[in-house]
C-alpha positions as CSV (number, residue, x, y, z in Angstrom):
1,X,73.1,109.4,97.3
2,X,70.1,108.2,95.2
3,X,70.7,110.9,92.6
4,X,74.4,110.2,92.5
5,X,73.6,106.6,91.7
6,X,71.3,107.8,88.8
7,X,74.2,110.0,87.5
8,X,76.8,107.2,87.7
9,X,74.4,104.7,86.1
10,X,73.7,107.4,83.5
11,X,77.4,107.7,82.7
12,X,77.8,104.0,82.4
13,X,74.8,104.0,80.0
14,X,76.5,106.6,77.9
15,X,79.6,104.5,77.8
16,X,77.5,101.5,76.8
17,X,75.8,103.3,73.9
18,X,79.3,104.7,72.9
19,X,80.6,101.1,72.7
20,X,77.7,100.2,70.4
21,X,78.3,103.3,68.3
22,X,82.0,102.5,68.1
23,X,81.2,99.0,66.8
24,X,78.9,100.4,64.2
25,X,81.5,103.0,63.1
26,X,84.4,100.6,62.8
27,X,82.5,97.8,61.1
28,X,80.8,100.1,58.6
29,X,84.2,101.7,57.9
30,X,85.6,98.5,56.5
31,X,82.4,96.7,55.3
32,X,80.9,99.3,53.0
33,X,78.2,97.2,51.2
34,X,74.6,96.7,52.3
35,X,75.4,93.5,54.2
36,X,78.2,95.2,56.1
37,X,75.9,98.1,57.1
38,X,73.3,95.6,58.3
39,X,76.0,93.8,60.4
40,X,77.2,97.1,61.8
41,X,73.7,98.1,62.7
42,X,73.1,94.8,64.5
43,X,76.3,95.2,66.5
44,X,75.1,98.7,67.6
45,X,72.5,96.8,69.7
46,X,75.2,95.7,72.1
47,X,75.0,99.1,73.7
48,X,71.2,98.8,74.5
49,X,71.6,95.2,75.6
50,X,74.2,96.2,78.1
51,X,71.9,99.0,79.4
52,X,69.0,96.7,79.8
53,X,70.9,93.7,81.3
54,X,72.9,95.8,83.7
55,X,69.9,98.1,84.7
56,X,71.7,101.3,83.6
57,X,70.0,104.7,83.3
58,X,69.5,105.6,79.6
59,X,67.4,108.7,78.9
60,X,65.8,107.4,75.7
61,X,65.0,104.1,77.5
62,X,63.3,105.9,80.4
63,X,61.5,108.9,79.0
64,X,58.7,106.7,77.8
65,X,58.0,105.5,81.3
66,X,58.1,108.9,83.0
67,X,54.4,108.8,83.7
68,X,54.4,105.2,85.0
69,X,53.9,104.8,88.7
70,X,51.3,104.1,91.3
71,X,51.4,107.5,92.9
72,X,52.0,111.1,91.9
73,X,55.3,111.0,93.9
74,X,56.6,108.3,91.5
75,X,55.9,110.4,88.5
76,X,57.7,113.4,90.1
77,X,60.7,111.2,91.0
78,X,60.9,109.9,87.4
79,X,60.8,113.4,86.1
80,X,63.6,114.5,88.5
81,X,65.8,111.5,87.5
82,X,65.5,112.1,83.7
83,X,67.7,115.3,83.5
84,X,70.2,113.7,85.9
85,X,70.6,110.6,83.8
86,X,70.7,112.7,80.6
87,X,73.7,114.6,82.1
88,X,75.3,111.3,82.9
89,X,74.6,109.9,79.4
90,X,76.2,113.1,77.9
91,X,79.3,112.7,80.0
92,X,79.7,109.0,79.3
93,X,79.1,109.3,75.5
94,X,81.3,112.3,74.9
95,X,84.1,110.9,77.1
96,X,84.3,107.6,75.2
97,X,83.9,109.5,71.9
98,X,86.9,111.7,72.7
99,X,89.0,108.8,73.8
100,X,88.2,107.0,70.6
101,X,89.1,110.0,68.6
102,X,92.7,109.9,69.8
103,X,92.8,106.1,69.4
104,X,91.7,106.1,65.8
105,X,92.8,109.5,64.6
106,X,95.6,107.9,62.6
107,X,93.4,105.2,61.1
108,X,92.1,106.9,57.9
109,X,89.2,104.5,57.2
110,X,87.7,105.0,60.7
111,X,88.5,108.7,60.9
112,X,86.9,109.3,57.5
113,X,83.9,107.2,58.5
114,X,83.2,109.0,61.7
115,X,83.5,112.4,59.9
116,X,81.0,111.3,57.4
117,X,78.6,110.0,60.0
118,X,78.8,113.2,62.1
119,X,78.3,115.4,59.0
120,X,75.4,113.3,57.9
121,X,73.6,113.8,61.2
122,X,73.7,117.6,60.9
123,X,73.0,117.7,57.2
124,X,69.8,115.6,57.4
125,X,66.6,117.3,56.2
126,X,64.5,114.8,58.1
127,X,66.0,115.0,61.5
128,X,62.6,115.5,63.2
129,X,61.1,112.4,61.7
130,X,64.3,110.4,62.2
131,X,64.4,111.4,65.9
132,X,60.8,110.5,66.5
133,X,61.0,107.1,64.8
134,X,64.2,106.3,66.7
135,X,62.6,107.2,70.0
136,X,59.6,105.0,69.2
137,X,61.8,102.1,68.3
138,X,64.0,102.4,71.5
139,X,60.8,102.4,73.5
140,X,59.6,99.3,71.7
141,X,63.0,97.6,72.3
142,X,62.9,98.3,76.1
143,X,59.2,97.3,76.2
144,X,60.1,93.9,74.6
145,X,62.9,93.4,77.2
146,X,60.6,94.2,80.1
147,X,57.5,92.3,79.0
148,X,58.7,89.2,77.1
149,X,59.0,86.2,79.3
150,X,61.7,84.3,77.3
151,X,65.2,85.7,77.8
152,X,66.2,84.9,74.3
153,X,63.2,86.7,72.9
154,X,64.1,89.7,75.0
155,X,67.5,90.0,73.3
156,X,66.0,89.3,69.9
157,X,63.5,92.1,70.5
158,X,66.2,94.6,71.3
159,X,68.4,93.5,68.3
160,X,65.5,93.8,65.9
161,X,64.3,97.2,67.0
162,X,67.9,98.7,67.2
163,X,69.1,97.2,64.0
164,X,66.1,98.7,62.2
165,X,66.6,102.3,63.5
166,X,70.4,102.2,62.9
167,X,70.2,100.7,59.4
168,X,67.5,103.3,58.4
169,X,69.7,106.1,59.7
170,X,67.4,107.3,62.4
171,X,69.0,109.6,65.0
172,X,69.6,108.7,68.6
173,X,70.7,111.6,70.9
174,X,73.2,109.7,73.0
175,X,74.7,108.0,70.0
176,X,75.1,111.4,68.3
177,X,76.9,112.6,71.3
178,X,79.5,109.8,70.8
179,X,79.8,110.5,67.1
180,X,80.3,114.2,67.6
181,X,82.8,113.6,70.4
182,X,84.8,111.1,68.3
183,X,84.7,113.5,65.3
184,X,86.3,116.1,67.6
185,X,85.3,118.9,65.3
186,X,83.3,121.3,67.5
187,X,80.5,123.0,65.6
188,X,77.4,124.9,66.8
189,X,75.3,122.6,64.5
190,X,76.2,119.7,66.7
191,X,74.6,121.4,69.8
192,X,71.4,122.2,67.8
193,X,71.3,118.6,66.5
194,X,71.6,117.1,70.0
195,X,68.9,119.4,71.4
196,X,66.5,118.6,68.5
197,X,67.1,114.9,68.7
198,X,66.6,114.8,72.5
199,X,63.2,116.4,72.0
200,X,62.2,114.2,69.1
201,X,63.4,111.0,70.7
202,X,61.2,112.0,73.7
203,X,58.2,112.6,71.5
204,X,58.6,109.3,69.7
205,X,58.9,107.3,73.0
206,X,55.9,109.1,74.5
207,X,53.7,108.6,71.5
208,X,54.3,104.9,71.5
209,X,53.7,104.8,75.2
210,X,50.3,106.5,74.7
211,X,49.4,104.1,72.0
212,X,50.3,101.0,74.1
213,X,48.4,102.3,77.1
214,X,45.4,103.3,75.0
215,X,45.3,99.8,73.5
216,X,45.4,98.3,77.0
217,X,42.5,100.5,78.1
218,X,40.4,99.5,75.1
219,X,41.2,95.8,75.6
220,X,40.2,96.0,79.2
221,X,36.9,97.7,78.3
222,X,36.1,95.1,75.7
223,X,36.6,92.3,78.3
């Protein structure tokens, strides 16, 4: 029952990220200048805000905390939950992407925009760096939400980190699942991209987690 809840909350998280990705796609399809891209990037953060506020299970938000826990059992449980929630994220993101494909397939501006986004993801020569930096920024966004005391600052922290990675074109594995689902043009390159971005998002989050914990250890020793 516990793992079923993880799966369901993972599906809901995939749907939430899909909603943020849809907002980015539609707004950037019609507002094509730099300010429009900035606004679209900021609206993407709605997805992660929903994930954090509702306590949903998002792989990129949890991978950085996989080693957190008071006992070895906690770490093992975290590790078991990760692939389950990733499956849920995949189902949710692809499902809403496919639904949106049929909703917007006769809207040329949106259809052309999603095709350009999806193609840009697989054509990128810096996907490894983009994935690592995205994973790092998602970890920071979730860290802000968990550790800042003021609720307004929690939301601002999420919006700032998310807007930065989206505006810069960094790659988020669950968002890419939505983009590829909405594009509805099945290519082997899509699968490779998702696998690479899952890996690099994980590396980025774990790197920042190590830096944060190392800083905490050094600070405690100084005291």
